C-alpha positions, 0 to 999 in steps of 0.5 A: 738864412739858417733857421733852427728849432728844437723838435724831438730833441734834434736841431732842424735847419735847411730841411735837414735834421741835425744830430750827432752819431758817435760824437760826429755831426750828422744830417738826416732827411726824412721823406714821404712813406719811409724814405730816409737819407743819413749823412755822416761826413766825418765818417764818409757815410751816406745811408739811403733807406726806402722802406714802407713807412711804419711810423717808426723812424726811430728804428731806422735811426738805431740802425745807423747809430748802433750798427753802421756808424760804430763799425766804421773807423775814421 
């Protein structure tokens, strides 16, 4: 069954963070030591980042929110 809870102003369910990018629903998976997956189905975007974990996942979210998603036309 789907479970949802509010953490850091994002919804969480089925092991994914559920958010919105450019008014499109998106899903974010955060793994161990800087592994991130961002999926924006409406825009056909899948971004995979493997980086050193610096404790600032917000910086990685900003890359998708401010640069990648706005550059894609649906």
